[in-house]
Structures are given as structure tokens and as C-alpha cells.
C-alpha positions in Angstrom: -4.5 -64.4 27.1 -2.2 -64.9 24.1 -4.4 -62.7 21.8 -4.5 -60.0 24.4 -0.7 -60.1 24.7 -0.3 -60.0 20.9 -2.6 -57.0 20.6 -0.8 -55.2 23.4 2.6 -55.8 21.7 1.3 -54.5 18.4 0.0 -51.3 20.2 3.4 -50.9 21.9 5.2 -51.4 18.6 3.0 -48.9 16.9 3.5 -46.3 19.6 7.2 -47.0 19.5 7.3 -46.3 15.8 5.3 -43.1 16.3 7.7 -42.0 19.0 10.7 -42.7 16.8 9.4 -40.9 13.8 7.6 -38.1 15.5 10.7 -35.8 15.8 11.5 -36.4 12.2 7.9 -35.8 11.2 7.9 -32.6 13.2 11.1 -31.5 11.6 9.8 -32.4 8.1 6.5 -30.5 8.8 8.4 -27.5 10.2 10.8 -27.6 7.3 7.9 -27.9 4.8 6.3 -24.9 6.4 9.5 -22.9 6.2 10.0 -24.0 2.7 6.5 -23.1 1.8 6.9 -19.7 3.5 10.2 -19.1 1.7 8.8 -20.1 -1.6 5.9 -17.7 -1.1 8.3 -14.9 -0.4 10.5 -15.8 -3.4 7.5 -15.9 -5.6 6.4 -12.5 -4.4 9.9 -11.1 -4.9 9.9 -12.6 -8.4 6.6 -10.9 -9.0 8.1 -7.5 -8.0 11.1 -8.2 -10.3 8.7 -9.0 -13.2 6.6 -5.9 -12.3 9.7 -3.8 -12.3 10.6 -5.0 -15.9 7.1 -4.0 -17.0 7.3 -0.7 -15.2 10.8 0.1 -16.6 9.8 -0.8 -20.1 6.7 1.3 -19.9 8.4 4.4 -18.6 11.0 4.1 -21.3 8.3 3.8 -23.9 6.5 6.9 -22.4 9.8 9.0 -22.7 10.3 7.6 -26.2 6.9 8.4 -27.5 6.8 11.8 -25.8 10.1 12.6 -27.5 8.7 11.5 -30.8 5.6 13.6 -30.3 7.8 16.6 -29.4 9.5 16.4 -32.8 6.5 15.3 -34.9 3.4 16.6 -33.2 1.7 13.2 -34.1 -1.3 12.8 -31.8 -1.1 9.0 -32.0 2.4 9.1 -30.4 1.0 11.3 -27.6 -1.7 8.7 -27.0 0.9 6.0 -26.9 2.9 8.1 -24.4 -0.2 8.3 -22.1 -0.9 4.6 -22.4 2.7 3.8 -21.4 2.7 6.3 -18.6 -0.4 4.8 -17.1 1.6 1.6 -16.1 4.1 3.2 -13.6 1.3 5.5 -12.4 -0.8 2.5 -11.6 2.0 0.9 -9.6 2.5 4.3 -7.8 -1.2 4.4 -6.8 -0.9 0.8 -5.5 2.1 1.7 -3.3 0.2 4.8 -1.9 -2.8 2.6 -1.1 -0.5 0.1 0.8 1.1 2.9 2.7 -2.2 4.3 4.0 -3.5 3.7 7.5 -5.7 1.7 7.2 -4.4 -0.1 4.1 -6.7 0.1 1.0 -6.3 -3.4 -0.4 -8.9 -3.0 -3.2 -7.2 0.3 -4.5 -3.8 -1.5 -4.3 -5.2 -4.4 -6.4 -6.6 -2.0 -9.0 -3.3 -0.1 -9.1 -1.2 -3.2 -9.6 -3.5 -4.5 -12.4 -3.2 -1.1 -14.1 0.6 -1.5 -13.7 0.4 -4.6 -16.0 1.1 -7.2 -13.2 -0.4 -10.6 -13.7 -3.7 -11.0 -11.6 -2.3 -14.1 -10.0 0.8 -12.2 -8.7 -1.2 -9.3 -7.2 -2.1 -11.0 -3.8 1.6 -11.9 -3.3 2.6 -8.3 -4.1 0.2 -6.9 -1.6 1.1 -9.6 1.1 4.8 -9.0 0.8 4.5 -5.3 1.0 2.1 -5.3 4.0 4.1 -7.7 6.1 7.7 -7.3 5.1 8.0 -3.6 4.1 10.4 -3.1 7.1 12.8 -5.9 6.0 16.0 -4.3 4.9 16.1 -5.3 1.3 12.4 -4.6 0.7 12.6 -1.3 2.6 15.5 -0.2 0.4 13.7 -1.3 -2.8 10.5 0.7 -1.7 12.7 3.7 -1.1 14.1 3.5 -4.6 10.6 3.0 -5.9 9.2 6.0 -4.1 12.2 8.1 -5.4 10.7 8.0 -8.9 7.4 9.7 -7.8 8.7 13.3 -8.5 10.0 12.1 -11.9 6.7 10.5 -12.8 5.0 13.8 -11.9 7.5 15.8 -13.9 7.0 13.4 -16.9 3.2 13.9 -16.7 3.6 17.7 -16.5 6.1 17.5 -19.4 3.6 15.8 -21.6 0.9 18.5 -20.9 3.5 21.3 -21.5 4.6 19.8 -24.8 1.0 19.2 -25.8 0.1 22.9 -25.1 3.2 24.2 -26.9 2.4 22.0 -30.0 -1.3 23.1 -30.0 -0.6 25.8 -32.6 1.9 23.8 -34.7 5.5 22.6 -34.4 7.8 24.5 -32.0 9.8 26.9 -34.0 12.5 27.5 -31.4 15.2 24.9 -32.0 16.8 25.6 -28.6 13.5 25.0 -26.8 13.1 21.7 -28.6 16.6 20.7 -27.7 16.1 21.7 -24.1 12.9 19.6 -23.8 14.5 16.6 -25.5 17.6 16.8 -23.3 15.4 17.0 -20.2 13.4 13.9 -21.3 16.7 12.1 -21.8 17.8 13.1 -18.3 14.5 11.9 -16.8 15.0 8.5 -18.6 18.5 8.2 -17.1 17.2 8.9 -13.6 14.3 6.4 -14.0 16.7 3.8 -15.3 19.1 4.3 -12.4 16.4 3.8 -9.7 14.9 0.9 -11.6 18.2 -0.9 -11.8 18.9 -0.3 -8.1 15.3 -1.6 -7.3 16.0 -4.8 -9.3 19.4 -5.3 -7.8 18.2 -4.9 -4.2 15.4 -7.4 -4.8 17.8 -9.8 -6.4 20.1 -9.7 -3.4 17.1 -10.3 -1.1 16.0 -13.2 -3.3 19.5 -14.7 -3.2 19.7 -14.4 0.6 16.3 -16.2 1.0 17.4 -18.9 -1.3 20.7 -19.4 0.6 18.8 -19.7 3.9 16.4 -22.2 2.4 19.3 -24.2 1.0 21.0 -24.5 4.4 17.8 -25.5 6.1 17.2 -28.2 3.6 20.7 -29.5 3.9 20.2 -29.8 7.6 17.2 -32.1 7.2 16.7 -35.5 5.6 17.5 -36.5 2.1 13.9 -36.0 1.1 14.2 -32.3 1.8 17.4 -32.2 -0.4 15.4 -33.7 -3.2 12.9 -30.9 -2.7 15.7 -28.4 -3.0 16.9 -30.0 -6.2 13.4 -29.9 -7.6 13.1 -26.2 -6.7 16.5 -25.4 -8.2 15.5 -27.2 -11.4 12.3 -25.1 -11.5 14.3 -21.9 -11.1 16.7 -22.9 -13.8 13.8 -23.6 -16.2 12.3 -20.3 -15.3 15.6 -18.6 -16.0 16.0 -20.5 -19.3 12.5 -19.4 -20.3 13.3 -15.9 -19.4 16.6 -16.0 -21.5 14.7 -17.5 -24.4 12.1 -14.7 -24.2 14.8 -12.2 -24.0 16.6 -13.6 -27.0 13.3 -13.6 -29.0 12.7 -10.0 -27.9 16.2 -9.0 -29.0 15.6 -10.6 -32.4 12.2 -8.7 -32.6 13.9 -5.4 -31.8 16.7 -6.1 -34.3 14.1 -6.7 -37.0 12.3 -3.5 -36.1 15.5 -1.6 -36.2 16.2 -2.7 -39.8 12.7 -2.9 -41.2 10.1 -0.3 -42.0 7.2 -0.5 -39.5 4.5 -0.1 -42.1 5.6 -2.1 -45.2 7.8 -4.7 -43.5 10.6 -4.1 -46.0 14.1 -2.7 -45.2 14.3 0.8 -43.8 16.7 3.6 -44.7 19.2 2.5 -42.0 19.4 -1.0 -43.3 19.4 0.3 -46.9 22.4 2.6 -46.3 24.3 -0.1 -44.4 23.8 -2.6 -47.3 24.8 0.0 -49.8 28.0 0.6 -47.9 28.7 -3.1 -47.7 28.1 -3.6 -51.4 30.4 -0.6 -52.3 33.1 -1.9 -49.9 33.1 -5.3 -51.7 32.6 -3.8 -55.2 35.5 -4.9 -57.4 34.2 -5.4 -60.9 31.0 -5.0 -62.9 28.3 -2.5 -62.2 26.3 -1.7 -59.1 23.0 0.0 -59.8 21.0 2.1 -57.4 17.3 3.0 -58.0 15.4 5.7 -56.1 11.6 5.7 -56.8 9.3 8.5 -55.7 5.5 8.2 -56.1 3.9 11.0 -58.2 1.0 12.9 -56.6 1.0 10.6 -53.5 -0.1 13.6 -51.4 -3.4 13.6 -53.3 -4.3 10.2 -51.9 -3.6 11.3 -48.4 -5.4 14.6 -48.7 -8.5 13.1 -50.4 -8.8 9.7 -48.6 -6.7 10.0 -45.4 -3.5 8.6 -44.2 -4.9 5.1 -43.9 -5.5 5.0 -47.6 -1.9 6.3 -48.2 -0.5 3.6 -45.9 -2.4 0.9 -47.8 -1.0 2.3 -51.1 2.5 2.2 -49.8 2.1 -1.4 -48.7 0.9 -2.3 -52.2 3.8 -0.5 -53.8 6.3 -2.3 -51.5 4.8 -5.7 -52.5 5.0 -4.8 -56.2 8.7 -3.7 -55.9 9.6 -7.0 -54.2 8.2 -9.1 -57.1 10.8 -10.9 -59.2 13.8 -9.5 -57.2 17.1 -11.4 -57.1 18.4 -12.9 -53.8 21.0 -10.1 -53.4 18.6 -7.3 -54.4 17.5 -5.0 -51.7 14.2 -3.2 -51.6 13.7 -0.5 -48.9 11.3 2.3 -47.9 13.5 5.3 -47.4 10.8 7.5 -45.9 7.4 8.9 -46.9 6.6 7.8 -50.5 10.3 7.2 -51.4 11.6 3.8 -52.1 15.1 2.5 -53.0 16.5 -0.6 -54.7 20.1 -1.9 -54.7 20.9 -4.1 -57.7 24.4 -5.7 -57.2 26.2 -7.0 -60.3 23.7 -5.4 -62.6 24.6 -3.9 -65.9 23.3 -0.4 -66.7 21.0 -1.6 -69.5 19.6 -4.3 -67.1 19.0 -1.6 -64.5 17.2 0.6 -67.1 15.1 -2.3 -68.1 14.1 -3.2 -64.5 13.4 0.5 -63.8 11.2 0.8 -66.8 9.3 -2.4 -66.0 8.7 -1.1 -62.5 7.5 2.2 -63.8 5.2 0.4 -66.3 3.9 -2.0 -63.5 3.0 1.0 -61.3 1.3 2.8 -64.2 -0.9 -0.2 -64.9 -1.8 -0.6 -61.2 -5.0 1.1 -60.1 -5.5 1.8 -56.5 -9.1 1.8 -55.2 -10.3 3.2 -51.9 -13.9 3.9 -50.9 -15.2 3.6 -54.5 -12.5 5.9 -55.8 -9.7 4.9 -58.1 -6.3 6.5 -58.3 -3.7 6.2 -61.0 -0.3 5.4 -59.6 2.8 6.6 -61.3 6.4 7.1 -60.2 9.5 9.0 -61.1 12.6 6.8 -61.0 16.2 7.8 -60.7 18.9 5.3 -61.6 22.6 5.6 -60.7 25.0 3.1 -62.2 28.2 2.8 -60.1 31.3 1.5 -61.8 33.9 3.3 -59.8 34.9 1.3 -56.7 35.8 4.5 -54.9 32.3 5.9 -55.0 30.9 6.7 -51.5 27.3 5.8 -50.4 26.6 9.5 -50.1 27.7 10.2 -53.7 25.7 7.2 -55.0 22.6 8.4 -53.2 23.1 11.9 -54.4 23.4 10.8 -58.0 20.3 8.6 -57.8 18.4 11.3 -56.0 19.4 13.9 -58.6 18.3 11.6 -61.4 14.9 11.1 -59.7 14.5 14.9 -59.3 15.2 15.4 -62.9 12.6 12.8 -63.8 10.0 14.8 -61.8 11.1 18.0 -63.5 10.7 16.6 -66.9 7.1 15.5 -66.5 7.0 12.6 -63.9 6.2 9.0 -64.7 9.5 8.3 -66.3 13.0 6.9 -65.7 16.1 9.1 -65.5 19.4 7.4 -65.6 22.7 8.8 -64.3 25.7 6.7 -65.4 28.3 9.4 -64.9 28.3 9.8 -68.7 26.2 12.0 -70.9 22.6 12.0 -69.9 20.3 9.1 -70.8 16.5 9.5 -70.6 14.0 6.7 -70.9 10.4 7.8 -71.4 7.5 5.4 -71.7 6.8 6.4 -75.4 10.4 6.0 -76.5 10.6 2.6 -74.7 7.5 1.4 -76.5 8.7 2.7 -79.9 12.0 0.9 -79.4 10.2 -2.4 -78.8 8.1 -1.9 -81.9 
């Protein structure tokens, strides 16, 4: 009797506990479902935001490479344009597949993958579009997305038009080139406007969902508040990771803007900026500027191809950087032309450096496909002692000296000090040392 009473009391106590906690459990389960649903929506929205970044970057690259191709006729740049254009076109095909009746999920998946989206994000992209395309913020975002279709078509047609016009060589009509380039810039501005609006609308929708989830969590128990804190921390970490990636990308772009893409040394823009800086701070002593032009470089390109020429330029860049001072600047100014800035360098030191470089190049044999090429250079040296000298004047003097070196037989150093002409030829240099 006693045991039966004890068992019955335990059962009643257990049922009472269940009755007490069941509303809370139901609320927690419901809130967990709401939270899970909201997180899924936010993840899908984030995937769309990330996809928009890829889409926007690719269309900008497509316009950029097509504009380069318009001015250069380089087939490689046209190929890069097509590769970049394939990304927004893939996203466009995915949207068309989702707007069909019935929906073509497989075609949409293929389109999103072509658009550079992560495979794990594709199901969420499709799910959000199919079930929430009539929600205000997503409907408006899709409308901005669809507004770029005519622009993508025009950009595709533009590429084929430019390719056909360049088939017989560079476009001789400057006004035509300017018109095409201006239209490409206008297309880029239109793309950017819609992309920014797309991103803004999705951001507003994402913030609205987050606010709703926050209020729901606040209305529940402390455990749900802890879940919200965890989620917020995760979002903060994601944002920090994004900012770190953005900072790294900015540094990469800054490096690319100031360095030659082939050799890795400074480019003309960075060279001219440093020259201006050195001339602005020039007070005493001599600043020397060297311009170096490879002799018969075209022969390497013509006989062995541009890949061989590129390899030779890289070797020359490495040679020029050897034994340079901490303030010295070595840059590729374009083609086979290189420049050196030698701050606080006396004229005779600059002449000696130039002659050593000339001699080093002369002793260097470039081999490619069992063929050897002698490498020589004509070097122009300008010694700046006047603090009022402009960068343009300094470059002009060094360039003129380099040109005179080529006129007088190549493989030599020509010095312009602003005084009577000084010429250093290899034979005279060796005789002086003897």
C-alpha cells in the first residue's frame, strides 16, 4: 500500500513537472523553429549579398578588359572580358530558370555555379527565390537585378562589335574609339547603380529580419537571449573577417597600382610620383636619373615570341635591382624601357653605376629554346643639381641622353649634366681603368 502510494505520488509529481514546463518547452521549440527559419533566411540573403559582390566585380572586370581590348586589340584581354562576362550571365540564366513555370531547379543550380556562388549557398539561393520572391525587399531586389538584363545584352553585343571592328587592325577613327569607350563607361555606371541598389535593399531586408528575431528572443527566456548573443557574435566575426579581407584586397590593389604586373618592380606611375617627391625635397647634392632601353629587344619577341620577351624583361629587372641602395628606385616604364632614381648621387657615381649596369647586361646571355641572345642596353643619365627642375624636364633630359646613346651606336652610356656633353663608351671606360 505504501509503495503504491509512493509510486503514484512520483507519477503525479512527474506529470506536474511536465505540465509546468510544457508551455515553456513549446515556446522554446517554437522560438527555436522561428530562429532556425530566420537564420536560414538571413544566410540565404547573405549568399545573395555575397553573390552580388562577385557579380558586380565580374561585370566591372568585363567592362575594364573590353575597354583595354578596344585600345590595344590584345586577344588575351578579350578572353578575360568573356570570362568575366560569363559570371553575371550565369546568374541571369539562374533567375530565368527560377521564373519559369515550372521552375527548372537544375538549370538554376548550374547558372548560380557559373555565377561564382559557393556550391553550399546555391540551395539557399534557390529556396529563398522560390518561396519569398513576392516579399517586398526581395521583390524589389529582383526587379533591380532584372533591370540589368538589357545592359548585359548590350555589353555582350558591344564585345562582338568591337571584335569585328578590330579584326583588320586598330580602329583609326579616334572619335569612334572615344564613343565606344564612353558608352562602356556609361554601361559600367548603370550596372553599378543597380548593383548598389540591389545590395542596399537586401541589407535593409536582412536588418529587418534581424530586428524581428531580436524582439522574439527578448520575449523568451534567458536561454534564448544567450542564443541571440551567440548569433550576434558570429555576425560580428563574419563582418570582421569581411573587413580584414577587404583591407587585404585594398592592399593588393594598391600594390598592383604602383607595381609592374610582369616584373614586380615599380611602374611608371610610382616612378614619376617618387621622382616628384625627390625633386620636391631636393636641397643639396645631386639627384641622378637613369633611363635604360634594351637594344634589339624586338628581335627576341619576333623570333621567339612574347613569352621569351617577358622572361627577358624579368631577368633584366632582377639584374637592375642588385646592389641598389635603400632609397634607390628601379621601375619598368613600359615595353623594354626601365628607369632608376639615384638620390644623393654624385654625377661620377651615377656614371659608374650606369656603366656597371651596361657591362652586366653585356655579359648576360639570354637563352631560350636552344637559342642565345646577346643583351645590350643604351643608357641615358641626367644629373639634376637645380632644385627647380621639374619631373618632366628631368625625364626629358634623361630620355634625350638615352636617344643619343642609341644614335651613336647603342650599348653605351650617354650623360646629360646640363654642361658640355660627356660620353662614356665601353672601350674608353676600359682604357681609363687600364
